[in-house]
VEXTORVEX-856911 format. One record per residue (C-alpha): x, y, z. Coordinates in nm, 2 decimals, decimal comma. Layout:
<zator><u>X</u><v>Y</v><w>Z</w></zator>
...
// end
This chain:
<zator><u>-0,01</u><v>0,00</v><w>-0,02</w></zator>
<zator><u>0,27</u><v>0,25</v><w>0,08</w></zator>
<zator><u>0,48</u><v>0,14</v><w>-0,25</w></zator>
<zator><u>0,15</u><v>0,22</v><w>-0,43</w></zator>
<zator><u>0,10</u><v>0,56</v><w>-0,24</w></zator>
<zator><u>0,46</u><v>0,63</v><w>-0,31</w></zator>
<zator><u>0,44</u><v>0,54</v><w>-0,70</w></zator>
<zator><u>0,13</u><v>0,76</v><w>-0,72</w></zator>
<zator><u>0,29</u><v>1,07</v><w>-0,58</w></zator>
<zator><u>0,61</u><v>1,00</v><w>-0,80</w></zator>
<zator><u>0,36</u><v>0,99</v><w>-1,12</w></zator>
<zator><u>0,20</u><v>1,33</v><w>-0,99</w></zator>
<zator><u>0,52</u><v>1,51</v><w>-0,94</w></zator>
<zator><u>0,70</u><v>1,39</v><w>-1,27</w></zator>
<zator><u>0,37</u><v>1,51</v><w>-1,47</w></zator>
<zator><u>0,34</u><v>1,83</v><w>-1,26</w></zator>
<zator><u>0,70</u><v>1,91</v><w>-1,33</w></zator>
<zator><u>0,66</u><v>1,82</v><w>-1,70</w></zator>
<zator><u>0,35</u><v>2,06</v><w>-1,70</w></zator>
<zator><u>0,56</u><v>2,37</v><w>-1,59</w></zator>
<zator><u>0,84</u><v>2,25</v><w>-1,83</w></zator>
<zator><u>0,59</u><v>2,29</v><w>-2,12</w></zator>
<zator><u>0,48</u><v>2,62</v><w>-2,03</w></zator>
<zator><u>0,84</u><v>2,77</v><w>-2,07</w></zator>
<zator><u>0,86</u><v>2,59</v><w>-2,41</w></zator>
<zator><u>0,64</u><v>2,89</v><w>-2,54</w></zator>
<zator><u>0,74</u><v>3,19</v><w>-2,33</w></zator>
<zator><u>0,62</u><v>3,44</v><w>-2,51</w></zator>
<zator><u>0,28</u><v>3,32</v><w>-2,53</w></zator>
<zator><u>0,24</u><v>3,18</v><w>-2,17</w></zator>
<zator><u>0,42</u><v>3,49</v><w>-2,04</w></zator>
<zator><u>0,13</u><v>3,73</v><w>-2,20</w></zator>
<zator><u>-0,12</u><v>3,48</v><w>-2,08</w></zator>
<zator><u>0,01</u><v>3,50</v><w>-1,73</w></zator>
<zator><u>0,03</u><v>3,87</v><w>-1,76</w></zator>
<zator><u>-0,33</u><v>3,91</v><w>-1,82</w></zator>
<zator><u>-0,43</u><v>3,65</v><w>-1,56</w></zator>
<zator><u>-0,20</u><v>3,85</v><w>-1,32</w></zator>
<zator><u>-0,37</u><v>4,16</v><w>-1,42</w></zator>
<zator><u>-0,75</u><v>4,00</v><w>-1,35</w></zator>
<zator><u>-0,65</u><v>3,88</v><w>-1,02</w></zator>
<zator><u>-0,46</u><v>4,20</v><w>-0,90</w></zator>
<zator><u>-0,78</u><v>4,44</v><w>-0,96</w></zator>
<zator><u>-0,99</u><v>4,24</v><w>-0,71</w></zator>
<zator><u>-0,72</u><v>4,22</v><w>-0,46</w></zator>
<zator><u>-0,67</u><v>4,60</v><w>-0,47</w></zator>
<zator><u>-1,04</u><v>4,62</v><w>-0,41</w></zator>
<zator><u>-1,07</u><v>4,38</v><w>-0,14</w></zator>
<zator><u>-0,75</u><v>4,57</v><w>0,01</w></zator>
<zator><u>-0,92</u><v>4,91</v><w>-0,03</w></zator>
<zator><u>-1,23</u><v>4,75</v><w>0,17</w></zator>
<zator><u>-1,03</u><v>4,59</v><w>0,44</w></zator>
<zator><u>-0,87</u><v>4,94</v><w>0,52</w></zator>
<zator><u>-1,20</u><v>5,11</v><w>0,52</w></zator>
<zator><u>-1,35</u><v>4,86</v><w>0,76</w></zator>
<zator><u>-1,05</u><v>4,89</v><w>0,99</w></zator>
<zator><u>-1,11</u><v>5,29</v><w>1,01</w></zator>
<zator><u>-1,48</u><v>5,25</v><w>1,04</w></zator>
<zator><u>-1,42</u><v>5,01</v><w>1,34</w></zator>
<zator><u>-1,16</u><v>5,22</v><w>1,48</w></zator>
<zator><u>-1,39</u><v>5,52</v><w>1,47</w></zator>
<zator><u>-1,68</u><v>5,34</v><w>1,64</w></zator>
<zator><u>-1,70</u><v>5,55</v><w>1,99</w></zator>
<zator><u>-1,98</u><v>5,57</v><w>2,19</w></zator>
<zator><u>-2,29</u><v>5,80</v><w>2,02</w></zator>
<zator><u>-2,27</u><v>6,16</v><w>2,13</w></zator>
<zator><u>-2,53</u><v>6,40</v><w>2,08</w></zator>
<zator><u>-2,46</u><v>6,80</v><w>2,06</w></zator>
<zator><u>-2,74</u><v>7,03</v><w>2,18</w></zator>
<zator><u>-2,72</u><v>7,35</v><w>2,06</w></zator>
<zator><u>-2,90</u><v>7,64</v><w>2,25</w></zator>
<zator><u>-3,13</u><v>7,88</v><w>2,12</w></zator>
<zator><u>-2,98</u><v>8,23</v><w>2,04</w></zator>
<zator><u>-2,98</u><v>8,46</v><w>2,32</w></zator>
<zator><u>-3,00</u><v>8,18</v><w>2,56</w></zator>
<zator><u>-2,82</u><v>8,29</v><w>2,89</w></zator>
<zator><u>-2,56</u><v>8,08</v><w>3,08</w></zator>
<zator><u>-2,80</u><v>8,01</v><w>3,35</w></zator>
<zator><u>-3,07</u><v>7,90</v><w>3,12</w></zator>
<zator><u>-2,77</u><v>7,64</v><w>2,98</w></zator>
<zator><u>-2,65</u><v>7,54</v><w>3,31</w></zator>
<zator><u>-3,03</u><v>7,50</v><w>3,43</w></zator>
<zator><u>-3,11</u><v>7,23</v><w>3,14</w></zator>
<zator><u>-2,77</u><v>7,04</v><w>3,19</w></zator>
<zator><u>-2,89</u><v>6,99</v><w>3,53</w></zator>
<zator><u>-3,19</u><v>6,89</v><w>3,44</w></zator>
<zator><u>-3,06</u><v>6,65</v><w>3,18</w></zator>
<zator><u>-2,79</u><v>6,52</v><w>3,40</w></zator>
<zator><u>-3,10</u><v>6,34</v><w>3,59</w></zator>
<zator><u>-3,24</u><v>6,18</v><w>3,30</w></zator>
<zator><u>-3,21</u><v>5,77</v><w>3,32</w></zator>
<zator><u>-3,13</u><v>5,80</v><w>2,93</w></zator>
<zator><u>-2,83</u><v>6,03</v><w>2,97</w></zator>
<zator><u>-2,49</u><v>5,92</v><w>3,13</w></zator>
<zator><u>-2,34</u><v>6,28</v><w>3,11</w></zator>
<zator><u>-2,40</u><v>6,62</v><w>3,04</w></zator>
<zator><u>-2,13</u><v>6,88</v><w>2,98</w></zator>
<zator><u>-2,22</u><v>7,25</v><w>2,92</w></zator>
<zator><u>-2,00</u><v>7,45</v><w>2,69</w></zator>
<zator><u>-2,06</u><v>7,83</v><w>2,69</w></zator>
<zator><u>-2,01</u><v>8,06</v><w>2,37</w></zator>
<zator><u>-1,70</u><v>8,20</v><w>2,52</w></zator>
<zator><u>-1,54</u><v>7,85</v><w>2,61</w></zator>
<zator><u>-1,64</u><v>7,73</v><w>2,26</w></zator>
<zator><u>-1,48</u><v>8,07</v><w>2,10</w></zator>
<zator><u>-1,13</u><v>7,98</v><w>2,32</w></zator>
<zator><u>-1,13</u><v>7,62</v><w>2,20</w></zator>
<zator><u>-1,20</u><v>7,70</v><w>1,84</w></zator>
<zator><u>-0,92</u><v>7,96</v><w>1,85</w></zator>
<zator><u>-0,67</u><v>7,71</v><w>1,98</w></zator>
<zator><u>-0,74</u><v>7,42</v><w>1,80</w></zator>
<zator><u>-0,86</u><v>7,59</v><w>1,46</w></zator>
<zator><u>-0,56</u><v>7,84</v><w>1,42</w></zator>
<zator><u>-0,79</u><v>8,13</v><w>1,34</w></zator>
<zator><u>-0,69</u><v>8,33</v><w>1,64</w></zator>
<zator><u>-0,61</u><v>8,64</v><w>1,45</w></zator>
<zator><u>-0,92</u><v>8,57</v><w>1,23</w></zator>
<zator><u>-1,16</u><v>8,56</v><w>1,52</w></zator>
<zator><u>-1,02</u><v>8,88</v><w>1,70</w></zator>
<zator><u>-1,18</u><v>9,08</v><w>1,43</w></zator>
<zator><u>-1,53</u><v>8,97</v><w>1,51</w></zator>
<zator><u>-1,73</u><v>9,23</v><w>1,68</w></zator>
<zator><u>-1,91</u><v>8,97</v><w>1,87</w></zator>
<zator><u>-1,92</u><v>8,58</v><w>1,95</w></zator>
<zator><u>-2,11</u><v>8,41</v><w>1,69</w></zator>
<zator><u>-2,08</u><v>8,06</v><w>1,86</w></zator>
<zator><u>-2,43</u><v>7,93</v><w>2,05</w></zator>
<zator><u>-2,42</u><v>7,77</v><w>2,39</w></zator>
<zator><u>-2,39</u><v>7,39</v><w>2,34</w></zator>
<zator><u>-2,46</u><v>7,09</v><w>2,58</w></zator>
<zator><u>-2,27</u><v>6,79</v><w>2,51</w></zator>
<zator><u>-2,49</u><v>6,49</v><w>2,57</w></zator>
<zator><u>-2,34</u><v>6,11</v><w>2,62</w></zator>
<zator><u>-2,64</u><v>5,86</v><w>2,65</w></zator>
<zator><u>-2,64</u><v>5,56</v><w>2,88</w></zator>
<zator><u>-2,54</u><v>5,23</v><w>2,75</w></zator>
<zator><u>-2,89</u><v>5,13</v><w>2,65</w></zator>
<zator><u>-2,94</u><v>5,43</v><w>2,44</w></zator>
<zator><u>-2,63</u><v>5,39</v><w>2,24</w></zator>
<zator><u>-2,78</u><v>5,21</v><w>1,94</w></zator>
<zator><u>-2,86</u><v>5,42</v><w>1,67</w></zator>
<zator><u>-3,27</u><v>5,42</v><w>1,67</w></zator>
<zator><u>-3,25</u><v>5,49</v><w>2,07</w></zator>
<zator><u>-3,03</u><v>5,79</v><w>2,03</w></zator>
<zator><u>-3,26</u><v>5,92</v><w>1,74</w></zator>
<zator><u>-3,55</u><v>5,89</v><w>2,00</w></zator>
<zator><u>-3,35</u><v>6,06</v><w>2,26</w></zator>
<zator><u>-3,24</u><v>6,34</v><w>2,00</w></zator>
<zator><u>-3,60</u><v>6,39</v><w>1,94</w></zator>
<zator><u>-3,70</u><v>6,42</v><w>2,31</w></zator>
<zator><u>-3,41</u><v>6,70</v><w>2,36</w></zator>
<zator><u>-3,53</u><v>6,89</v><w>2,05</w></zator>
<zator><u>-3,85</u><v>6,95</v><w>2,24</w></zator>
<zator><u>-3,69</u><v>7,10</v><w>2,55</w></zator>
<zator><u>-3,76</u><v>7,48</v><w>2,60</w></zator>
<zator><u>-3,45</u><v>7,66</v><w>2,51</w></zator>
<zator><u>-3,30</u><v>7,42</v><w>2,24</w></zator>
<zator><u>-3,26</u><v>7,54</v><w>1,89</w></zator>
<zator><u>-3,09</u><v>7,23</v><w>1,73</w></zator>
<zator><u>-2,97</u><v>6,87</v><w>1,83</w></zator>
<zator><u>-2,74</u><v>6,70</v><w>1,62</w></zator>
<zator><u>-2,65</u><v>6,32</v><w>1,63</w></zator>
<zator><u>-2,24</u><v>6,31</v><w>1,61</w></zator>
<zator><u>-2,28</u><v>5,93</v><w>1,49</w></zator>
<zator><u>-2,44</u><v>6,02</v><w>1,16</w></zator>
<zator><u>-2,11</u><v>6,06</v><w>0,99</w></zator>
<zator><u>-2,04</u><v>5,72</v><w>1,12</w></zator>
<zator><u>-2,34</u><v>5,58</v><w>0,95</w></zator>
<zator><u>-2,21</u><v>5,75</v><w>0,62</w></zator>
<zator><u>-1,87</u><v>5,58</v><w>0,68</w></zator>
<zator><u>-2,03</u><v>5,25</v><w>0,75</w></zator>
<zator><u>-2,23</u><v>5,31</v><w>0,41</w></zator>
<zator><u>-1,92</u><v>5,37</v><w>0,23</w></zator>
<zator><u>-1,75</u><v>5,05</v><w>0,40</w></zator>
<zator><u>-2,08</u><v>4,86</v><w>0,27</w></zator>
<zator><u>-2,02</u><v>4,99</v><w>-0,06</w></zator>
<zator><u>-1,67</u><v>4,89</v><w>-0,10</w></zator>
<zator><u>-1,74</u><v>4,57</v><w>0,01</w></zator>
<zator><u>-2,03</u><v>4,52</v><w>-0,28</w></zator>
<zator><u>-1,78</u><v>4,64</v><w>-0,52</w></zator>
<zator><u>-1,53</u><v>4,41</v><w>-0,37</w></zator>
<zator><u>-1,75</u><v>4,10</v><w>-0,44</w></zator>
<zator><u>-1,89</u><v>4,20</v><w>-0,79</w></zator>
<zator><u>-1,52</u><v>4,29</v><w>-0,91</w></zator>
<zator><u>-1,38</u><v>3,94</v><w>-0,78</w></zator>
<zator><u>-1,68</u><v>3,76</v><w>-0,93</w></zator>
<zator><u>-1,62</u><v>3,92</v><w>-1,28</w></zator>
<zator><u>-1,24</u><v>3,90</v><w>-1,26</w></zator>
<zator><u>-1,26</u><v>3,53</v><w>-1,13</w></zator>
<zator><u>-1,51</u><v>3,45</v><w>-1,42</w></zator>
<zator><u>-1,26</u><v>3,59</v><w>-1,65</w></zator>
<zator><u>-0,96</u><v>3,41</v><w>-1,54</w></zator>
<zator><u>-1,15</u><v>3,09</v><w>-1,56</w></zator>
<zator><u>-1,26</u><v>3,19</v><w>-1,91</w></zator>
<zator><u>-0,88</u><v>3,29</v><w>-2,01</w></zator>
<zator><u>-0,75</u><v>2,94</v><w>-1,86</w></zator>
<zator><u>-1,02</u><v>2,73</v><w>-2,01</w></zator>
<zator><u>-1,00</u><v>2,88</v><w>-2,37</w></zator>
<zator><u>-0,61</u><v>2,87</v><w>-2,36</w></zator>
<zator><u>-0,63</u><v>2,52</v><w>-2,26</w></zator>
<zator><u>-0,86</u><v>2,41</v><w>-2,53</w></zator>
<zator><u>-0,66</u><v>2,57</v><w>-2,78</w></zator>
<zator><u>-0,36</u><v>2,38</v><w>-2,65</w></zator>
<zator><u>-0,58</u><v>2,07</v><w>-2,68</w></zator>
<zator><u>-0,68</u><v>2,17</v><w>-3,03</w></zator>
<zator><u>-0,30</u><v>2,21</v><w>-3,14</w></zator>
<zator><u>-0,25</u><v>1,84</v><w>-2,99</w></zator>
<zator><u>-0,52</u><v>1,66</v><w>-3,15</w></zator>
<zator><u>-0,33</u><v>1,45</v><w>-3,36</w></zator>
<zator><u>-0,09</u><v>1,33</v><w>-3,06</w></zator>
<zator><u>-0,44</u><v>1,28</v><w>-2,85</w></zator>
<zator><u>-0,57</u><v>1,05</v><w>-3,15</w></zator>
<zator><u>-0,25</u><v>0,86</v><w>-3,14</w></zator>
<zator><u>-0,27</u><v>0,80</v><w>-2,75</w></zator>
<zator><u>-0,61</u><v>0,72</v><w>-2,78</w></zator>
<zator><u>-0,55</u><v>0,45</v><w>-3,04</w></zator>
<zator><u>-0,30</u><v>0,29</v><w>-2,78</w></zator>
<zator><u>-0,54</u><v>0,26</v><w>-2,54</w></zator>
<zator><u>-0,49</u><v>0,57</v><w>-2,33</w></zator>
<zator><u>-0,79</u><v>0,71</v><w>-2,13</w></zator>
<zator><u>-0,93</u><v>1,03</v><w>-2,14</w></zator>
<zator><u>-0,86</u><v>1,10</v><w>-1,79</w></zator>
<zator><u>-0,45</u><v>1,00</v><w>-1,85</w></zator>
<zator><u>-0,44</u><v>1,26</v><w>-2,13</w></zator>
<zator><u>-0,63</u><v>1,51</v><w>-1,93</w></zator>
<zator><u>-0,40</u><v>1,52</v><w>-1,65</w></zator>
<zator><u>-0,11</u><v>1,72</v><w>-1,78</w></zator>
<zator><u>-0,37</u><v>1,98</v><w>-1,87</w></zator>
<zator><u>-0,49</u><v>2,00</v><w>-1,51</w></zator>
<zator><u>-0,16</u><v>2,06</v><w>-1,38</w></zator>
<zator><u>-0,12</u><v>2,33</v><w>-1,66</w></zator>
<zator><u>-0,41</u><v>2,51</v><w>-1,51</w></zator>
<zator><u>-0,29</u><v>2,46</v><w>-1,18</w></zator>
<zator><u>0,02</u><v>2,63</v><w>-1,28</w></zator>
<zator><u>-0,12</u><v>2,90</v><w>-1,47</w></zator>
<zator><u>-0,33</u><v>3,01</v><w>-1,17</w></zator>
<zator><u>-0,06</u><v>2,95</v><w>-0,92</w></zator>
<zator><u>0,20</u><v>3,17</v><w>-1,10</w></zator>
<zator><u>-0,06</u><v>3,43</v><w>-1,20</w></zator>
<zator><u>-0,18</u><v>3,45</v><w>-0,83</w></zator>
<zator><u>0,21</u><v>3,50</v><w>-0,73</w></zator>
<zator><u>0,23</u><v>3,78</v><w>-0,96</w></zator>
<zator><u>-0,08</u><v>3,95</v><w>-0,86</w></zator>
<zator><u>0,02</u><v>3,94</v><w>-0,51</w></zator>
<zator><u>0,37</u><v>4,12</v><w>-0,61</w></zator>
<zator><u>0,15</u><v>4,37</v><w>-0,83</w></zator>
<zator><u>-0,07</u><v>4,42</v><w>-0,51</w></zator>
<zator><u>0,22</u><v>4,47</v><w>-0,28</w></zator>
<zator><u>0,38</u><v>4,74</v><w>-0,53</w></zator>
<zator><u>0,03</u><v>4,92</v><w>-0,54</w></zator>
<zator><u>0,04</u><v>4,94</v><w>-0,15</w></zator>
<zator><u>0,35</u><v>5,07</v><w>-0,15</w></zator>
<zator><u>0,27</u><v>5,35</v><w>-0,38</w></zator>
<zator><u>-0,02</u><v>5,46</v><w>-0,21</w></zator>
<zator><u>0,13</u><v>5,41</v><w>0,14</w></zator>
<zator><u>0,29</u><v>5,78</v><w>0,15</w></zator>
<zator><u>-0,04</u><v>5,91</v><w>0,03</w></zator>
<zator><u>-0,22</u><v>5,75</v><w>0,30</w></zator>
<zator><u>0,01</u><v>5,85</v><w>0,56</w></zator>
<zator><u>-0,02</u><v>6,21</v><w>0,45</w></zator>
<zator><u>-0,43</u><v>6,21</v><w>0,47</w></zator>
<zator><u>-0,41</u><v>6,04</v><w>0,78</w></zator>
<zator><u>-0,18</u><v>6,29</v><w>0,92</w></zator>
<zator><u>-0,41</u><v>6,57</v><w>0,81</w></zator>
<zator><u>-0,69</u><v>6,43</v><w>1,05</w></zator>
<zator><u>-0,45</u><v>6,38</v><w>1,31</w></zator>
<zator><u>-0,46</u><v>6,03</v><w>1,30</w></zator>
<zator><u>-0,16</u><v>5,77</v><w>1,30</w></zator>
<zator><u>-0,34</u><v>5,53</v><w>1,06</w></zator>
<zator><u>-0,14</u><v>5,33</v><w>0,81</w></zator>
<zator><u>-0,22</u><v>5,12</v><w>0,54</w></zator>
<zator><u>-0,26</u><v>4,78</v><w>0,60</w></zator>
<zator><u>-0,14</u><v>4,48</v><w>0,34</w></zator>
<zator><u>-0,28</u><v>4,14</v><w>0,26</w></zator>
<zator><u>-0,20</u><v>3,89</v><w>0,59</w></zator>
<zator><u>-0,04</u><v>3,57</v><w>0,50</w></zator>
<zator><u>-0,36</u><v>3,38</v><w>0,54</w></zator>
<zator><u>-0,54</u><v>3,61</v><w>0,27</w></zator>
<zator><u>-0,24</u><v>3,55</v><w>0,04</w></zator>
<zator><u>-0,25</u><v>3,17</v><w>0,07</w></zator>
<zator><u>-0,62</u><v>3,19</v><w>0,00</w></zator>
<zator><u>-0,56</u><v>3,37</v><w>-0,33</w></zator>
<zator><u>-0,31</u><v>3,15</v><w>-0,43</w></zator>
<zator><u>-0,52</u><v>2,84</v><w>-0,37</w></zator>
<zator><u>-0,84</u><v>2,96</v><w>-0,49</w></zator>
<zator><u>-0,66</u><v>3,05</v><w>-0,84</w></zator>
<zator><u>-0,50</u><v>2,72</v><w>-0,83</w></zator>
<zator><u>-0,85</u><v>2,54</v><w>-0,78</w></zator>
<zator><u>-0,97</u><v>2,76</v><w>-1,06</w></zator>
<zator><u>-0,71</u><v>2,71</v><w>-1,30</w></zator>
<zator><u>-0,79</u><v>2,31</v><w>-1,22</w></zator>
<zator><u>-1,15</u><v>2,36</v><w>-1,27</w></zator>
<zator><u>-1,12</u><v>2,56</v><w>-1,61</w></zator>
<zator><u>-0,92</u><v>2,28</v><w>-1,75</w></zator>
<zator><u>-1,14</u><v>2,00</v><w>-1,63</w></zator>
<zator><u>-1,45</u><v>2,18</v><w>-1,76</w></zator>
<zator><u>-1,31</u><v>2,32</v><w>-2,11</w></zator>
<zator><u>-1,03</u><v>2,10</v><w>-2,20</w></zator>
<zator><u>-1,23</u><v>1,77</v><w>-2,04</w></zator>
<zator><u>-1,53</u><v>1,85</v><w>-2,27</w></zator>
<zator><u>-1,32</u><v>1,90</v><w>-2,60</w></zator>
<zator><u>-1,11</u><v>1,59</v><w>-2,51</w></zator>
<zator><u>-1,42</u><v>1,39</v><w>-2,53</w></zator>
<zator><u>-1,48</u><v>1,51</v><w>-2,90</w></zator>
<zator><u>-1,18</u><v>1,40</v><w>-3,02</w></zator>
<zator><u>-1,20</u><v>1,06</v><w>-3,11</w></zator>
<zator><u>-0,92</u><v>0,84</v><w>-3,31</w></zator>
<zator><u>-0,97</u><v>0,81</v><w>-3,68</w></zator>
// end
């Protein structure tokens, strides 16, 4: 039994090595085919990389929901502080902080870098603000919206803004990127399947006479198809490795631009590349796709070739 298994593996290794050798007997045509396959795999890999990093950014910004209550123009500090004390007693609210117009102006002057421009204003245009942090039970989007409507009904309140609105937009962008990634991956993998299948079908057609001779001497379809299966696997494997190299190159090119953009937002975010398991998944998937394309395309055409 062990000897039979060793013999089987020896045959498979020999056929696989011969299939790889045959690829380089026609270097120009095969290199062009591999280049097309590599670009077809690089596109969904780059889309996946973008979706992955958007998801990381979205997850990093998932802070507890915060509401900003803007007091009506002309509201005094005593009105704002009284409302803060009232809201602090609500069970829906974890904490309530009051920011006077002068405090808001001072913070804006410190962080925005407009100190000279703000000094030219005749009066403070900023309203009094209450920063509300809901309790744990009211952190969800639907509950926070209910709380926002309730706050907007209070006397002296001009407007209420839910600070998680932009997070919802970011989450929508993330969902869009995931959907685009899935669509592009499906289309490009289908393109890889068709390219490999058509290439191997043409190779089989070019070897039609040799196949007829092999069938005359008793060779089975499985035996004749085996080298084409390995050729399809090599196409997928080599193209996926080239695609990973191209994806890494794209990541390297974009890394500087992403770091610069993150610095403008005061973030230390860095572009995250593909993990080793994601690279392995792409290689295995591409190799299996090449085998499947060879099995369906070349296998079907092989059945149509009969000895004369």
